[in-house]
N, C-alpha and C positions, 0 to 999 in steps of 0.2 A: 488714367486709362482704367476702364472697368475690368473687374476680374472675370475671366472667361471660365465658364463651368468646365470641370475636368471631364475628359472624354472617357466613356466606358466602351471597352472593346470585347468582342467575342473572338476567342482564339481557338483554332482547330487543334486537336490533340489526338493521341492514340492511347488506348488503355494498356495498363500493366496487369499481369495475372497474379501478382504476389502482394496485393494490398488488403488482405483479409486481416481485420483488427483482432488481436487476441484479448485476453482478460484485462490487459492494461493498455489497449490501443495498438497502434502500428509502431513496431520498433525495428529499426534497420541501422546498419552502419551509416555514419555521416556521409561517406562518399556516395552512397546510393542516392541520397537526396540531392547531393551536389552534382553528380555526374549524369544521372538519367534525366533526359529532357522532360520537363514538366511533371516530374514525379511527385514533387510536393504539391504543385498546382492541382494535379488530378485528385489527390486525396482530399485536399481542402474543398474542392468543388463537390466531391462526393458527399462530404459531411454537410455542406450547405444545401445541396440538392435533396438530402434526405429529410429536410424540414420543408413542409409544404409552403409554397410561396405566400399564401395569405398569412401564415403564422410568422414568417420571417420578415415580412415587409414592415419596416419601421421599428422592429423589435430590438431588444438589447441583448448583446452577446458579451461574455466575459472571456478575456484572454490572459493567460499567465504561463510562466514556465519556471524551471529550476535553475535557469541561468547558464546552462551548459552551452558549449560551442554550437553555433548555428541557430541559437535561440532568437537573436535579434533579426537576422535576415528572414527567418521564417515568419516572424511577427509582421515584418514589412509586407510580405506577400499576403498574409491573412487579412491585414487591414485593406489592402487594395481589392481583394476578392470579396470580402464581406461587404464593402461599400457597393461594389458592382452587382451584388446579388440581393440587394434590397434591405440589408440590415440598417437600422436607423442609428444605433449607438453601440460603440465598443467601450467597455471598461477594461483597462489594461493596467497591470501593476507597474509601478515605477521602475524604469530600466527594463521593463518586460518581465520582471521576476515577481512571482506570487506563488506561495506554497499551495499544494493541491488542497489541503483542508481549507485554506483561505479562499480559494477559488469556489469551493462548494458553499462556503459562508456567503460570499458576495453574490453568487447566483441567486441564492435564496433571499437575501436582503433586498436586492433590486428587482426581483421577479423577472430575471432574465430568461430567455428561451433555452439557455444552456451555456456551456463554456468550452473552449478549446485549450487544452493543457499541453504544454510542450515539455515532456519529461521522459526519461528512460529510467526513472527511479534510481535503483542502486547500480545500474550498469555504468561502465566507465564513460568519461566524457572526453573532450578534446577533439582535434581534427581526425584522429584515427579511432575515435571512440564511437559511441552509439547515440542515436537521436530517436525521439519518440513523439507521437501525437496521439492524444486520447480525447474523446468527446464526452462531456458530462451533460445530462439533460436538465430540464427545468427544475427538477427536484434537487439538483446539485449532486446527483449520483452518477456513477459510470453508466454509460448507455447499456440498456438491456440487449440481449442477443438479437431480438427482432430488429433493433435499430442498427447494430453493427453488421448484421446480415444485409440489411438494406443498403448501407454504405458500401459494403463489399460488392453487391450486385451492380450498383451504379458505377463503381470503379472499373468493372469488367467490360462495360459497354460505352464508357464515356467517349464523346466525340468532340466536345468543346468545353471551354470554361470562360467565365466572364471575369474581367479584371479592369481596374482603373489604374493604369501604369504610372500616371502622373501624380498620384497621391502619395505624399511622404509625411510620415508622422514623427514628431519629436518625443521619444520615449524618456528623455531626461528631465522634462519640465512638467511638474505637477499642474493639473488643471485641464480645462476643456479646450479642444481644438475643433473648429468647424470647417467643413469643406462643401463647396457647391459642386454638384455633379449634374451633368446633362440628364434630362428626362427625370429629375427628382424634384418634387415640390418643396421638400424641406431639406435643410442642410444635413449632411452626414456628420455626426459628431464622434469624437474620440475623447474619452476622459481618462487621463493618467492619474492614478490614485495611489495614496499611501497603502502599500499592501498589508500593513500590520494593523491599522487602526480598527477596521470593522471586525476583524477576527479577535483582537484584543478585547473589544467591547463585549463580544459574545462570551469570552471566557470569564470576564468580570461578573456576568450574570449566572455563571455556573458554579464557580468556586468562591470560597471565602478568602478574598485576597488579603484581608487584615490578618487572619490566622496564618496564612502562608508567609506573609511578610514577617510575622513574629518568629516563625519557624526558621526562616532563612537569614534574618538579619537582627533578630531580637537578642536579648541578654544570653540566652542559652541556645543560640542558633546552631544548626548543623551545617556542615560544609558539603558542597556539591560540586560536581564537575560535569559539564555538558559539552559534547563535541558535535558541532553542526556539520563537520566534514566538508566545509566550503560549499554547502548546498544552499537551497532557498531559505532554509529555516534560520540561518544565522541572524538576520535582523530581528526576527521574532524573539529569539532567545535573549539577545542583548536588550531589547526594549522591554520585554515583559519580566524576565527573570532578574536582570541586572538593574535596569533603571527604575522599574516599578516595584519589584519585590525586594530589592536591596541586596542581591548577591554581589559579592566583590567582582570586579571586572574580570579577574583571572579565573572565575568560575566557569566562564564560557570560552571555548577555544575554537579555532577554525571557523569563525563566524562571517568572514568576508566571502560572498559567493564568487567562485572562480569558474571560468569556462571549462577547465580540465579538472576541477575539484582538487587542485594541488598535486596532480600527478598520480592519484590513485582513485579507484572506484569509490563513490560515496555509499559504500556498503558497510553498515555498522556491525560487522561480525568481528570475532576475536582476532582475526588476522589484520584487517584494515583499520580497526580502531585500537591499534597496539598502544598508541600514546595514552589513550584513556585507560586501558588495562594496566599499563605500567604505573600510572599515577594512582590507581586504586590500590595497587598492591602494597605501596609503601605507607599506607595508613593515614594519608592526609585528608581523605574525603570519606564521608559517610554514605554518599549516594552518587552514582554516576550513570550517564546515559549517552548514547550516540544515536544520531538520526541519519536517515538516508537522504538522497539528493532533493526530493520534493517535499519532505517533511511528513510523510504518511507513517513510516515505520520507525520504531526505535528498538534498540536493544539495551536493556539496563544492566549495569554491573554495580553491585553494592558492596561496600567494604564491610567485612565482618571481623577480621583480625588484622594485626599489623603485618602478617606474613603472606597473606593471599587474599584475592578478591573472590566474591561469590556471585556467580552468574544466575540470573533468574530467567527461566525458560518462558517462552511465549504463553504456554498453556497455564503455567503457574501464575503468571502476571495477570491474565484476565480472570482467573479463578479467585485470586486474592482480592482484586478490585470488586468482583461480584459479591464476595462474602462480606465486604466492608463498604458496600455501595452507599449506605446512608451517611458515610463521612463526607459525602459530596452534597452540598445544599441543594443543588438542582434536583436530585432524586428524592430529597425530602419533600419537595413541592409536587413533583410529577408522579411519584410512585414508580414502580418497576413493572413494565409490561411483559417482559420476556428476556431471556438470554439466548445467544446463538453462538455457535462456533462453526468454522469450516470443518469438513469431514476429516482432513488429515490432522487437524489439531488434536492434541491428546484429550482424554475424557475427564480431565481434572475439573472442568467447568460443570460437567454433568452432575458431579457429586454435590456441588453447591446448589445447583438447581433443584435436585431431589430433596435436599435437606430444607431448603427455604420454600419448597412447593411452588416454585416459579417455573413456568413452561420453558423448555429448552428446545431450540431448533438446530438441527444438523444440516448444513447447507453445502453445496459445492464451493470450491475456492472461487473467489470473485466477489467484490464488495457490492455489486449490483443486487445480489440475492438478499443481503442484509438490508439494503435500501428499500426493497419491495416490502419487507416485513415492517420496517419502520414507518413507511408511508401508510400502512394499514393499521398502525397502532398496536403491533404485536411484539415490538422489540425495543429494548432500552439500552442494552449493553452487548457487545459482540467482540469476537477476536478471531484472528487467523493464525496459521502456523508460522508465518514469517514476521511475527511481532506487530502485525496490523491490529490495532485495538481502537475502539471508538464507541461513542454513545450516539443517541438519536438527535443530538444538537445540530449535526450536519449529516451528510450522506457520504462521507469518506472516512477511511482510517485516519487517525489523528495522533501523531507522535507526541506533540507537545501537550495535548489534552491528557494523554496517558501519564506523562511525567507529573502533571499537576494532580492527577488522580492519586498516584502513589504518594506524593508529598502531602496531600490532604489526609490520607490514612495515617501517615507518620505523625502529622500534626495533631490528629485526634487521639491516637492511641498512645503517643509519646513512647514508642518502642522503636528499637532498631529494626532494620529490614530482616536481619537474621532472626530476631525473636518473633517477628510477625510470620515469617515463613515456617519456622519450627512449630509454632502453635497451629498454623494452618494444616501442616502435615500430620500433627498429632490428632487433630480433629477429623480429617478426611482421608488420611493416607497420602501416599506420594506417587505421582505419575512420573516415571523416568522417560524422557522423550528426547529424540534427536532426529536430525534430517541429514541424509547423505546426498549431495548433489554431484552428478556426473555430467559435466558441462561439455558443450561442443561435440557431442556424440553424433556420428553419422545418422541422419534422419531415418534412412531406410532400415538400418540395423536396429535402431531404437524401436521403430514401429513393428518390425518383425518380431523382436523379442517380446513386446507387449502383447501382440496377437497370440503368440504361442503360449505365453503365460496365462492369458485369459482362457484359452482352451484347456490348459492343465487344471486350473482351479475350478473351472465350471463343471468338470466331470464329477458325477455323484460320488465316486470313490475317493475323491480328495477330502471330503468332509469325514471327520473322525480319524484321519491319518495322524500318527504320532511322530514327532521329531525329537530326537535326543541329542543334546550337546552337553558333554561332560556329565554333571549330575542333574541337569535340568531336562524335564520332559514337557513338551508342549503338544496339546491335542487340538486339531482344527475343529472349531465349532461352526464356523460360517465362512464362506468365501464367495465374493461376488464382484461385479463391476458396479460401483455405486451409482444409484439413480435417485433423483430428487423430484418430488412432486410439490410444487409451490403451494402452500396452504392458502395463499391470497387469490391467485388466478388459475390454479390447477395446471399450470404448464409443467411439462415433464422435461427434465434435463438429464440426459443419459451419458454414459461413458465418462464418468468423472473420477475414476481412479479404481484400481484393483485392490480389494481389501481381503486380507486373511485375518480372521478374528479367532483367537484361541480361547479355550474354555476358562482360563484364568483371567480373561479380559485383555490380555496382551494383543497387540495388533501390529501387522506389517502392511504398509500401504505403498503401492507403486503408482507414480504419475509421471506423465510427460509434461514438463514445465512449458509455460507459454510466454515467457518474458525475454528469452534470448533473441539477439539480433541475428545470429546465424547458427546453424546446427541445432541439435535438440539437447534438452537437459532432461536427464532421467533422474527422478527424485525418489528416494526410498525413505519413508517415515517409519520410525520404530517407537512404539509406545508400550511401556510395561508398568503395571500397577503393583505397588507393594503396600499392604495395609500396615505392616509393622515398619517403623522407621529404620532405614539402613543408611548410614553415612558412608557411602562408597561413591567413587567416581562414576558418573553416568555412563561413560563408554564401557566401563568394566561390567556394570550391571546389564547393559544391553548387548554385550558381545555375543551371547548365545543366540539371541534373536537376529542379530546382524549376520551371523554365520548361516542361519536357516534362510534368511532373505536372499543371500547370494547363491546359496545352493539351489533353491527353488527356481530362481530366475536365470541362473547361469550367466549373470550379467557380465562378469569379467571376460568370459569366453565370447559371448555374443557381441560385445561392443569393443573388444580388444582394449579394455581399460582395466588397469591393475588396482586402481583405487579411486575414491571420489576426489573431485576437484575442491570440494568444500564440505566441512562438517559443521553443522550449527545445532 
């Protein structure tokens, strides 16, 4: 009996008003995708419809996720809808899992029109957790605002979606699968790929793997500890660090991806990466790092004495990499075109840029701004306040790349992280930096507070005001709502965070976070610069500025919150 081509259906639907993608795509509770009729279908159709039909017909699309709950059912729907919407080939990670940096790599390698990534990053997983969908474009970068706005507008007026309900793909078997669809001249193909290999090949062309292997498994090797937190990066850590670079198997923990990430959020902060922190304190390891669910962010903790661990801030991390960038062979060949940081990130990188006479860009939060600069040849290294760090090898933040960058510096300088950091601070001074997150705040209360705060700081009388806390006095030099003009295409991005900059360079920044599945997240960033080295706890140093930040915003009163949900 001949195979009958699979039927393509057009299914009527009704729009939902809440499908506006944020800086990291659309994030909602799992039950929203499960319980609301066609909620997932609507958003996938909106993504596909945002690509002009001639561009998507026969084109390649990459699909991967962090392995969280609902990942596989969602991929099943994406396959059926991509086929029905004219996509010619899908490249999908084995078992549906592929880290976000690897998706960017694969998009660029295969010249795909883009990729759909199923992740909610550091948000909790499992049936009661969060689920997310983001779209990366042909450059491998998160979609720009004009694209996400188009997706949102389509989602508000959608009336139907196309689907091939009889198409079922096997995510467990590597290789190609072909399907005949009615009204298609060529078979629709799905290729299940090893999610690690293409990305590993890219890293081999960036770093000196021989030197790294000597550092990690040679005669005088250091000991490291990496925690994948049961996210997508586990297989990458095992394959690259353990199998290829020779780290002992027990150097990598929590490397099996789980739908609920082992019962805790895949958020590599000091609370959820407690196992890593404890193992660093007892002196067994010289270097430790934990990764979030999709492998974009890391938080490193490095051992400096047998009695306590030493936490490296995101701003120090990118600044040290910048100052030692030629320890990485890739940059010896390409040169350095520019540095960039997101506005809330501390100004530690600025000092390196000034000393090295390399142009620095200050952008809004969101990797798409970095991607635009990279595509224009203006940027080589960048970092965000949440430990997102990366180079121009792809168009995403890249946690494993950042680890290998640090290890390359250690291998070249043959110093401990403690000595590298101390020398950096002696050379440039030190930025003390922290972030307070107030999560699940009532959205109306948060917006009202931010509106009133903007009115307050925009008044001309606010500039030159002095605030005294104990023996510290801070005078306001500048206050505004951060606005960014892209040097590539001159687009203007407004309302990116309220800034209060003091005459000594200290800063207080307020932002509403865009990654929560429900409620609002109010974030306060505090950045203080000290030219003279002070070995004091960061929270103690920043306490006066924290007091001022709460006094100015009246946050506790306005949001009925007595303290932050998280301090990083």
